[in-house]
C-alpha positions as CSV (number, residue, x, y, z in Angstrom):
1,X,94.3,113.7,46.8
2,X,95.0,116.6,49.1
3,X,95.9,116.1,52.7
4,X,92.5,117.5,53.9
5,X,90.6,115.0,51.8
6,X,92.7,112.1,53.1
7,X,92.1,113.3,56.7
8,X,88.3,113.6,56.0
9,X,88.2,110.1,54.6
10,X,90.2,108.7,57.5
11,X,87.9,110.3,60.1
12,X,84.8,108.9,58.3
13,X,86.4,105.4,58.3
14,X,87.1,105.6,62.0
15,X,83.6,106.9,62.8
16,X,82.1,104.0,60.8
17,X,83.4,101.6,63.5
18,X,83.7,103.5,66.7
19,X,84.0,100.5,69.1
20,X,87.0,99.2,67.2
21,X,88.6,102.6,67.1
22,X,88.0,103.1,70.8
23,X,89.5,99.8,71.8
24,X,92.5,100.2,69.5
25,X,93.3,103.6,71.0
26,X,92.8,102.3,74.5
27,X,96.2,100.6,74.4
28,X,97.8,103.9,73.6
29,X,95.9,105.6,76.4
30,X,97.3,103.1,78.9
31,X,100.8,103.1,77.5
32,X,101.1,106.9,77.3
33,X,99.6,107.4,80.8
34,X,101.9,104.8,82.2
35,X,105.0,106.6,80.9
36,X,104.0,109.8,82.6
37,X,103.0,108.1,85.8
38,X,106.2,106.0,86.0
39,X,108.4,109.1,85.5
40,X,106.3,111.0,88.1
41,X,106.5,108.2,90.6
42,X,110.2,107.9,90.1
43,X,110.8,111.7,90.5
44,X,108.6,111.7,93.6
45,X,110.4,108.7,95.2
46,X,113.8,110.2,94.4
47,X,112.9,113.6,95.9
48,X,111.4,112.0,99.0
49,X,114.5,109.8,99.6
50,X,116.9,112.6,99.0
51,X,114.9,114.8,101.3
52,X,115.1,112.1,104.0
53,X,118.8,111.8,103.6
54,X,119.5,115.5,103.4
55,X,117.1,116.1,106.4
56,X,119.6,114.5,108.7
57,X,121.7,117.6,108.0
58,X,122.7,119.3,104.8
59,X,126.4,119.3,103.8
60,X,127.3,117.5,107.0
61,X,130.6,115.9,108.0
62,X,130.7,113.8,111.1
63,X,133.8,112.6,112.8
64,X,134.5,110.3,115.8
65,X,137.3,108.4,117.4
66,X,137.9,104.9,115.9
67,X,140.9,103.2,117.6
68,X,144.5,103.7,118.6
69,X,145.9,100.8,116.6
70,X,146.5,97.2,117.5
71,X,149.7,97.9,119.4
72,X,148.8,101.1,121.2
73,X,146.8,101.4,124.4
74,X,143.8,103.7,124.4
75,X,144.3,107.0,126.2
76,X,141.7,109.5,127.2
77,X,143.6,112.1,125.1
78,X,142.8,110.1,122.0
79,X,139.1,111.0,122.1
80,X,137.7,114.0,120.3
81,X,137.5,116.9,122.7
82,X,135.6,120.2,123.0
83,X,138.9,121.8,122.1
84,X,138.9,120.0,118.8
85,X,135.4,121.4,118.0
86,X,136.8,124.9,118.8
87,X,139.8,124.2,116.5
88,X,137.5,123.3,113.6
89,X,135.6,126.6,114.1
90,X,138.8,128.6,114.0
91,X,140.8,126.8,111.3
92,X,137.9,126.1,108.9
93,X,135.9,129.3,109.5
94,X,136.1,130.2,105.8
95,X,134.6,126.9,104.7
96,X,132.1,125.9,107.3
97,X,128.8,127.3,108.6
98,X,129.1,125.8,112.1
99,X,130.6,122.9,114.1
100,X,129.3,121.2,117.2
101,X,129.9,118.2,119.3
102,X,127.8,115.6,121.1
103,X,128.6,114.2,124.5
104,X,126.4,111.4,125.8
105,X,125.5,110.0,129.3
106,X,122.5,108.3,130.9
107,X,120.5,108.9,134.0
108,X,117.2,107.6,135.6
109,X,113.9,109.4,135.8
110,X,110.5,108.4,137.1
111,X,108.2,108.0,134.0
112,X,104.7,106.7,134.4
113,X,105.4,105.6,137.9
114,X,108.5,103.5,136.9
115,X,112.2,104.4,137.1
116,X,113.5,104.4,133.5
117,X,116.7,105.2,131.7
118,X,116.9,108.4,129.8
119,X,119.6,109.6,127.4
120,X,121.2,112.9,128.2
121,X,123.1,114.6,125.4
122,X,125.4,117.5,126.0
123,X,125.7,119.9,123.1
124,X,125.4,123.6,122.2
125,X,123.3,126.0,120.2
126,X,124.8,125.1,116.9
127,X,123.4,121.6,117.2
128,X,119.9,122.7,116.3
129,X,120.7,124.1,112.8
130,X,123.3,121.5,111.9
131,X,121.0,118.5,112.8
132,X,117.8,120.2,111.6
133,X,116.2,120.1,115.0
134,X,112.7,121.7,115.2
135,X,111.6,123.4,118.5
136,X,108.0,122.4,119.2
137,X,107.5,124.5,122.2
138,X,109.5,126.9,124.3
139,X,113.0,127.6,123.0
140,X,116.3,125.8,122.3
141,X,119.4,126.3,124.3
142,X,121.6,129.2,123.2
143,X,125.2,130.2,123.4
144,X,124.7,132.0,126.7
145,X,123.3,128.8,128.3
146,X,126.5,127.0,127.3
147,X,128.9,129.8,128.3
148,X,127.2,130.3,131.7
149,X,126.8,126.6,132.3
150,X,123.1,127.1,132.9
151,X,121.1,124.2,134.2
152,X,118.6,124.1,131.4
153,X,117.1,121.2,129.5
154,X,115.3,120.5,126.2
155,X,113.1,117.4,126.0
156,X,112.0,115.3,123.0
157,X,108.3,115.8,122.3
158,X,107.6,112.2,123.2
159,X,109.4,112.4,126.5
160,X,107.6,115.7,127.3
161,X,104.2,114.1,126.5
162,X,105.0,111.0,128.7
163,X,106.1,113.2,131.6
164,X,103.6,116.1,131.5
165,X,100.9,115.1,129.0
166,X,101.8,117.7,126.4
167,X,104.7,119.6,125.0
168,X,103.5,123.0,126.2
169,X,103.0,121.7,129.7
170,X,106.6,120.6,129.9
171,X,108.0,124.1,129.5
172,X,109.3,125.7,132.8
173,X,109.0,122.4,134.6
174,X,111.9,121.3,136.8
175,X,113.5,117.9,136.4
176,X,116.3,116.3,138.3
177,X,119.4,114.9,136.5
178,X,122.6,113.8,138.2
179,X,121.1,115.0,141.5
180,X,120.8,118.5,140.1
181,X,117.7,120.5,139.2
182,X,117.3,121.5,135.5
183,X,114.6,123.8,134.1
184,X,112.9,122.6,131.0
185,X,113.1,125.5,128.5
186,X,111.6,123.7,125.5
187,X,110.8,120.6,123.5
188,X,112.0,119.4,120.2
189,X,111.9,116.7,117.4
190,X,114.0,115.8,114.4
191,X,112.8,117.5,111.2
192,X,113.2,114.1,109.5
193,X,112.6,110.9,111.4
194,X,115.8,108.9,111.7
195,X,114.1,105.9,113.4
196,X,116.7,105.6,116.1
197,X,119.7,105.7,113.8
198,X,121.0,109.0,115.2
199,X,122.0,109.8,118.7
200,X,118.5,111.2,119.4
201,X,116.1,108.6,120.8
202,X,112.6,108.7,122.1
203,X,113.5,109.6,125.7
204,X,116.3,112.1,125.1
205,X,117.2,115.2,127.0
206,X,119.6,117.9,125.7
207,X,121.6,120.0,128.2
208,X,124.6,122.3,127.7
209,X,127.7,120.3,127.0
210,X,129.6,122.5,129.5
211,X,127.4,121.1,132.2
212,X,127.3,117.5,131.1
213,X,131.1,117.2,130.9
214,X,131.3,117.3,134.7
215,X,129.1,114.2,134.9
216,X,131.0,112.0,132.5
217,X,134.1,110.1,133.5
218,X,135.9,111.0,130.3
219,X,135.5,114.0,128.0
220,X,134.5,112.4,124.7
221,X,132.8,114.0,121.8
222,X,131.1,111.4,119.7
223,X,130.3,112.4,117.1
224,X,131.5,115.9,116.1
225,X,129.4,117.5,113.4
226,X,130.7,120.1,110.8
227,X,128.4,121.8,108.4
228,X,130.1,122.9,105.2
229,X,129.0,126.0,103.3
230,X,128.9,124.4,99.8
231,X,128.1,120.8,98.8
232,X,131.0,120.9,96.4
233,X,133.4,121.5,99.2
234,X,132.3,118.6,101.5
235,X,134.9,116.1,100.4
236,X,137.8,118.6,100.5
237,X,136.7,119.9,104.0
238,X,136.3,116.3,105.2
239,X,140.0,115.7,104.4
240,X,140.9,118.9,106.3
241,X,138.9,117.7,109.3
242,X,140.8,114.4,109.2
243,X,144.2,116.2,109.0
244,X,143.3,118.5,111.9
245,X,142.2,115.7,114.2
246,X,145.2,113.6,113.5
247,X,147.6,116.6,114.0
248,X,146.0,117.4,117.3
249,X,146.3,113.9,118.8
250,X,149.1,111.5,119.2
251,X,150.4,109.4,116.3
252,X,148.5,106.1,115.8
253,X,145.1,107.5,116.9
254,X,142.6,106.8,114.2
255,X,139.4,108.8,113.4
256,X,136.5,108.1,111.1
257,X,135.4,111.1,109.1
258,X,132.3,110.4,107.0
259,X,129.9,112.4,104.9
260,X,126.5,112.0,103.3
261,X,127.9,112.5,99.8
262,X,128.3,108.9,99.1
263,X,124.8,108.0,100.3
264,X,123.3,110.8,98.2
265,X,125.2,109.8,95.1
266,X,124.1,106.2,95.6
267,X,120.4,107.2,96.0
268,X,120.6,109.3,92.8
269,X,122.2,106.4,90.9
270,X,119.7,103.9,92.1
271,X,116.8,106.3,91.3
272,X,118.2,106.8,87.8
273,X,118.5,103.1,87.1
274,X,115.1,102.4,88.5
275,X,113.5,105.1,86.4
276,X,115.2,103.7,83.3
277,X,113.9,100.2,84.0
278,X,110.3,101.5,84.6
279,X,110.4,103.7,81.5
280,X,111.5,100.6,79.5
281,X,108.6,98.6,80.9
282,X,106.2,101.5,79.8
283,X,107.9,101.6,76.4
284,X,107.1,97.9,76.0
285,X,103.4,98.8,76.7
286,X,103.5,101.3,73.9
287,X,105.1,98.9,71.5
288,X,102.4,96.3,72.3
289,X,99.8,99.0,71.7
290,X,101.5,99.8,68.3
291,X,101.4,96.1,67.3
292,X,97.7,96.2,68.2
293,X,97.1,99.2,65.9
294,X,99.0,97.4,63.1
295,X,97.0,94.2,63.5
296,X,93.7,96.2,63.5
297,X,94.7,98.2,60.5
298,X,95.7,95.0,58.6
299,X,92.2,93.6,59.4
300,X,90.7,96.9,58.2
301,X,92.7,96.7,54.9
302,X,91.3,93.2,54.4
303,X,87.7,94.2,55.1
304,X,88.0,97.2,52.8
305,X,89.7,95.5,49.9
306,X,86.8,96.1,47.4
307,X,86.7,99.8,48.5
308,X,90.4,100.1,47.8
309,X,90.1,98.4,44.5
310,X,87.2,100.7,43.5
311,X,89.2,103.8,44.4
312,X,92.2,102.6,42.5
313,X,90.0,101.9,39.5
314,X,88.6,105.4,39.3
315,X,92.0,107.0,39.4
316,X,93.3,107.2,43.0
317,X,97.0,106.9,43.1
318,X,98.7,104.3,45.4
319,X,100.2,107.2,47.5
320,X,96.7,108.4,48.1
321,X,95.7,105.1,49.6
322,X,98.9,104.9,51.6
323,X,98.3,108.4,53.0
324,X,94.7,107.6,54.0
325,X,95.5,104.5,55.9
326,X,98.6,106.0,57.4
327,X,96.6,109.0,58.7
328,X,94.0,106.6,60.2
329,X,96.7,104.8,62.2
330,X,98.2,108.1,63.3
331,X,94.8,109.5,64.4
332,X,94.2,106.4,66.5
333,X,97.6,106.6,68.2
334,X,97.6,110.4,68.5
335,X,94.1,110.6,70.0
336,X,95.0,107.7,72.4
337,X,98.2,109.6,73.3
338,X,96.4,112.8,74.1
339,X,93.9,111.1,76.3
340,X,96.7,109.2,77.9
341,X,98.6,112.4,78.6
342,X,95.5,113.9,80.2
343,X,95.0,110.8,82.4
344,X,98.7,110.7,83.3
345,X,98.7,114.3,84.4
346,X,95.2,114.3,86.1
347,X,96.0,111.4,88.5
348,X,99.1,113.1,90.1
349,X,97.2,116.4,90.3
350,X,94.2,114.7,92.0
351,X,96.5,113.0,94.5
352,X,98.3,116.3,95.1
353,X,95.0,118.1,95.7
354,X,93.6,115.5,98.2
355,X,96.7,114.4,99.9
356,X,98.4,117.8,100.2
357,X,101.8,116.5,98.9
358,X,104.1,117.9,96.3
359,X,104.3,115.7,93.2
360,X,106.6,116.9,90.4
361,X,105.2,116.4,86.9
362,X,107.9,116.1,84.3
363,X,107.3,118.2,81.2
364,X,110.0,116.2,79.4
365,X,108.0,113.0,80.1
366,X,104.8,114.6,78.6
367,X,106.7,115.6,75.5
368,X,108.4,112.2,75.1
369,X,105.0,110.4,75.6
370,X,103.4,112.6,73.0
371,X,106.2,112.1,70.5
372,X,106.2,108.4,71.0
373,X,102.5,108.2,70.5
374,X,102.9,110.0,67.1
375,X,105.8,107.8,66.2
376,X,103.9,104.6,67.1
377,X,101.1,105.4,64.7
378,X,103.5,106.3,61.9
379,X,105.8,103.3,62.3
380,X,103.2,100.6,62.9
381,X,100.7,102.1,60.5
382,X,103.2,101.9,57.6
383,X,102.9,98.2,56.9
384,X,99.1,98.0,56.6
385,X,99.1,101.3,54.7
386,X,101.8,100.1,52.3
387,X,99.9,96.8,51.8
388,X,96.7,98.7,50.9
389,X,98.5,101.0,48.5
390,X,100.0,98.0,46.5
391,X,96.8,96.0,46.0
392,X,96.1,95.3,42.4
393,X,92.8,97.0,41.3
394,X,91.5,94.0,39.4
395,X,92.2,91.5,42.2
396,X,90.7,93.9,44.7
397,X,87.5,94.4,42.8
398,X,87.1,90.6,42.5
399,X,87.6,90.1,46.3
400,X,84.6,88.7,48.1
């Protein structure tokens, strides 16, 4: 029997019982679609989490004073200073994009008819790029504001809306901080929401650090941010930052120098493990579908025993019977796999179209799902096909 004849016979057999063929292939549809969807969900989740972590600031090192040791009294000179930020810019100029520092204080403002605390952060123009700050209206402070000690302020969007009703209305308004008048030059928000885990809170005002230092009892930068040019250099530059800080301060002063590298690596590892577990669950679904195909094909062999015996009696070879039933199993799994691939790709595309979000679809997942669907039909179709091929013609003809 030629392959074309076996294929024709197989298609006729499947069409003779369409309900059974449809239900048998349904398991493959679900299994194949689940593999693609699981990989898609894993990739989307991983990208979202990495975007959130990286959104805090790409290639960032942050450093701050920790302690002076158990036997050493704390001295003002132990704290990270503006001069330390300048030292980082000079000594690490070949390795970093920028460095900046944060100085924090608090004051009171009349908000909604009530006197409330607001957080005042002193920094400079480099803070915007390093911390991924987005200007919503107006402008951000620049180097001239810092150098000239200009009394300008940048408000968080939420504070601007509470004070003036909108972000745009806040620009050019005059506010009073530390008994001085500051002109609001813009409003801002964090590109990625940190939910209060950074120094920026809901009611936060940014002013030039050269101005704020006159209203703090001790000059203390906490934290200092350093943005490295290359992700591969973050760990090395972090060690250099540690060495520079320790060399510029008295022995015994301790400084924490941290990076996002460990967090990013942990996120990637967790995502990889989670993806592997979910793919294994989907693979179990495909195996169950394959067992269903095998069971149905065994039932089909039993129902068609007389047909098999007749074909063997008129000269069909056992390999012809094997080929026909094997093709039937492969057709069921392959058609289910193709429909499953369509479903698995269509759902993310539909979500992407209506929700306006970027959802990565893995071509590798599609190829693996297609290959697995073919393999399932071949592997689980072998037993019933082999059973049909080895029926004795005389026994098969007498079967009732």
